C-alpha positions in Angstrom: -25.6 -13.6 15.4 -28.8 -16.1 14.3 -27.9 -19.0 11.6 -29.6 -16.7 9.1 -30.4 -12.6 9.2 -32.1 -11.0 6.7 -31.5 -7.6 6.2 -33.9 -4.9 4.7 -32.6 -1.7 4.0 -35.2 0.6 3.1 -34.7 3.9 1.3 -32.5 5.2 -1.3 -30.8 3.0 -3.8 -27.3 1.9 -2.3 -24.2 4.1 -3.1 -20.8 2.0 -3.2 -17.6 3.6 -1.7 -14.4 1.8 -1.5 -12.8 1.3 1.4 -10.1 4.1 2.1 -6.2 3.4 1.9 -3.9 4.1 4.8 -2.9 7.7 5.9 0.4 8.9 5.2 2.5 8.4 8.6 0.1 5.7 9.8 1.4 2.4 9.8 3.8 0.2 11.9 6.7 2.5 12.3 9.1 -0.4 14.3 10.1 -3.8 13.4 9.6 -6.7 15.9 5.6 -6.8 16.1 4.0 -10.0 15.0 2.3 -10.3 11.8 -0.9 -10.1 13.3 0.1 -6.9 15.1 1.1 -5.3 11.6 -2.3 -6.0 10.2 -4.3 -4.6 13.0 -2.3 -1.5 12.9 -2.8 -1.4 8.9 -6.3 -2.0 9.4 -6.8 0.7 12.1 -5.0 3.4 9.8 -7.5 3.0 6.9 -10.1 5.0 8.9 -7.7 7.6 9.7 -9.5 11.1 9.1 -13.3 9.5 9.6 -14.8 10.9 12.4 -15.2 9.3 15.6 -18.9 8.0 16.8 -19.4 7.3 20.4 -20.8 3.7 20.6 -19.7 3.1 17.0 -18.2 -0.3 16.2 -20.5 -2.7 18.2 -23.8 -2.8 16.2 -25.8 -5.9 17.1 -23.1 -7.0 19.1 -20.9 -7.3 16.1 -17.9 -5.5 15.6 -17.4 -3.0 12.7 -18.1 0.3 11.7 -21.5 1.3 12.9 -23.8 4.0 13.5 -22.9 6.2 16.6 -25.2 6.9 19.9 -25.8 10.1 22.3 -23.5 10.2 24.9 -26.2 12.5 27.3 -23.1 13.3 29.0 -21.1 14.8 26.0 -23.3 17.3 24.1 -20.7 16.8 21.4 -21.7 13.5 20.6 -25.3 15.1 19.5 -24.4 14.5 16.1 -23.0 11.0 16.4 -26.0 9.0 15.3 -25.2 10.8 11.9 -22.1 9.3 11.5 -20.9 5.4 10.4 -17.5 4.9 12.4 -16.0 4.0 15.6 -15.2 4.9 19.2 -11.9 4.2 20.7 -12.3 0.8 21.7 -14.4 0.1 18.4 -11.9 0.7 16.5 -9.3 -1.3 18.6 -11.7 -4.3 18.4 -12.2 -3.8 14.6 -8.3 -4.0 14.0 -7.6 -6.8 15.8 -10.7 -8.9 14.9 -9.9 -8.4 11.0 -6.5 -9.1 11.6 -7.0 -12.5 13.1 -10.7 -13.4 12.4 -11.4 -13.6 16.2 -13.2 -11.0 18.1 -10.6 -10.6 21.0 -11.7 -7.9 22.3 -16.0 -8.3 22.3 -18.5 -6.2 23.1 -17.0 -4.6 26.4 -15.9 -1.7 27.6 -12.6 -0.3 27.9 -12.6 -0.5 31.6 -13.6 -4.2 31.5 -11.3 -5.3 28.8 -8.6 -3.7 30.9 -9.4 -5.4 34.3 -9.7 -8.8 32.1 -8.6 -9.0 28.3 -9.9 -12.6 27.9 -7.1 -13.5 25.4 -3.7 -14.5 26.0 -1.5 -11.5 26.3 1.4 -9.6 27.6 1.0 -7.1 30.1 3.2 -3.8 30.0 3.1 -1.6 33.0 3.4 2.3 32.9 6.8 1.8 35.1 8.2 -0.2 32.2 8.3 3.0 29.9 7.4 2.8 26.2 10.7 1.5 25.2 9.1 -1.9 25.6 6.1 -1.7 23.1 5.7 -2.6 19.7 3.1 -1.6 16.9 0.1 -3.4 17.4 0.1 -2.9 21.2 -3.3 -1.9 22.8 -2.5 1.2 25.2 -4.8 2.5 27.6 -4.9 5.7 29.4 -7.2 7.2 32.1 -7.1 9.6 35.3 -4.7 8.4 37.8 -6.3 6.3 40.5 -9.3 5.9 38.3 -10.0 3.0 35.6 -8.9 3.8 32.1 -11.4 5.5 29.8 -9.5 5.6 26.3 -7.5 3.1 24.4 -5.2 3.4 21.3 -2.9 1.3 19.0 0.5 1.7 19.3 2.1 2.5 16.1 6.1 2.8 17.3 8.6 5.6 17.8 6.2 7.2 19.8 3.3 7.2 18.0 -0.2 6.0 18.3 -3.8 6.0 16.0 -6.6 6.5 18.3 -10.1 7.2 17.8 -9.8 10.2 20.5 -13.6 11.8 21.1 -17.0 13.1 19.6 -16.4 16.0 17.1 -12.9 14.9 16.7 -11.6 12.4 13.8 -9.5 9.1 13.9 -5.9 10.4 13.8 -2.2 9.9 14.6 -1.0 11.4 17.5 2.4 11.3 19.7 1.7 9.0 22.8 3.5 12.2 24.9 0.3 13.9 24.4 -1.5 11.5 26.9 1.7 9.8 28.7 0.3 11.3 32.0 -2.7 9.4 31.7 -0.9 6.2 30.2 -1.8 3.4 32.6 -0.6 0.1 31.0 -0.7 -2.0 27.2 -1.3 -5.3 26.1 0.2 -7.4 23.5 -2.3 -10.0 21.8 -1.0 -13.4 21.3 -2.9 -14.3 18.0 -1.9 -15.5 14.6 -3.1 -13.4 11.4 -6.0 -14.8 9.7 -7.0 -12.6 7.0 -10.2 -12.7 6.2 -10.6 -13.5 2.4 -13.6 -10.9 1.8 -11.5 -8.0 2.8 -8.0 -9.3 2.4 -8.5 -10.0 -1.5 -10.3 -7.0 -2.4 -13.5 -8.6 -3.5 -16.7 -7.0 -2.3 -17.2 -3.0 -1.5 -19.1 -1.2 1.1 -22.7 0.0 -0.1 -24.4 2.9 2.2 -28.3 3.0 2.2 -30.6 5.7 4.0 -33.6 4.8 5.7 -34.3 3.0 8.8 -32.2 -0.8 9.0 -34.9 -3.3 10.3 -33.4 -7.1 11.2 -35.2 -10.0 11.1 -33.9 -13.1 13.3 -34.6 -15.7 10.6 -35.2 -16.2 7.1 -38.9 -16.5 6.9 -40.1 -12.8 5.7 -43.5 -12.9 7.9 -41.8 -13.2 11.3 -41.0 -10.1 13.4 -38.7 -7.2 12.4 -36.7 -5.6 15.0 -36.9 -2.1 14.2 -34.4 -0.1 15.1 -33.9 4.0 15.1 -31.1 4.2 12.2 -30.5 6.8 10.0 -27.9 5.0 7.9 -26.9 1.5 7.1 -23.7 0.2 5.5 -22.8 -3.3 4.3 -20.0 -5.1 2.6 -21.8 -6.9 -0.5 -19.6 -9.8 -1.6 -22.2 -11.3 -4.5 -25.8 -11.1 -4.6 -27.2 -13.5 -7.5 -30.8 -12.3 -7.0 -32.4 -10.3 -4.7 -35.7 -10.4 -3.2 -37.5 -6.9 -3.6 -39.0 -5.6 -0.4 -41.8 -2.6 -0.3 -42.4 -0.7 3.2 -43.9 2.6 4.0 -44.0 3.4 0.0 -40.2 2.6 -0.3 -38.6 0.0 -2.2 -35.1 -1.5 -1.7 -33.2 -5.2 -1.7 -33.5 -8.1 0.8 -30.0 -9.7 1.2 -29.1 -12.6 3.4 -26.3 -13.1 5.7 -25.5 -17.0 6.5 -23.6 -17.5 9.5 -19.9 -18.2 9.1 -19.4 -16.2 5.8 -17.6 -16.5 3.8 -17.2 -20.3 4.0 -20.7 -21.2 3.7 -21.4 -19.7 0.6 -24.7 -19.2 -0.9 -27.9 -19.8 1.0 -31.6 -19.9 0.1 -33.9 -17.3 1.4 -37.5 -18.2 2.0 -40.1 -15.6 1.0 -43.7 -15.5 0.6 -43.5 -15.1 -2.8 -40.8 -18.0 -3.5 -37.4 -18.4 -2.9 -34.4 -16.2 -3.5 -30.9 -17.2 -3.6 -28.5 -14.4 -2.0 -25.1 -14.6 -0.7 -22.6 -12.9 1.7 -23.6 -9.8 2.7 -21.0 -8.6 5.6 -21.3 -5.8 7.8 
């Protein structure tokens, strides 16, 4: 991410929505997992019941719920651009990112993360069975003889939370339903580092409708990277003064995103009409 990104949301006024509580039955179901692993499970469980969105969870290379994409090989995905959610690895990536403050998974495919995790871990093979697994372990599934095509988080007691496929919702399932395709699991070695802006209940989700346009610096005369989005959802910590922006007859606020939030705090946004002070808009 650039040092400073101006986010222009053009469309209807923002509508506030609070994060969902964890679904009943979705929680760490065994003892022995690390604090970070338990936190990762708790994060993933907040999204049970939301629709799967192919490609969701990786917008602009950043982890977090995002607009889905169309998988040209799957007609069931054609409505995914209307959703704001996760695909299978997007959910796992976000859960561990929120638990540790580190993007352990990064923006890579399920196959790539299985071949080279890129973080300190313990690996478990299918031959070891499910008895060695603990909540938060990252389970991989795929056809025998082929690489994995699906990933889920283990909950314990034979249960997992997963984002299955287009047309389905994020849900809790028995691992026995996929055991014939189970290929192994990884247990990340990472300490829990809760992010202040999500764990102390400050801020909230705000969703606007329209076309999200992102600038790569704080100068409002700089080039806009136009996208074809339908919806934009951000988490707003605070907004002292918002600069109003108008484009194609639509008016909304300009917020800014200083790098390293929330540590940097308030940063100035220079515009053509002077300075506006804003802070902490986090995807």
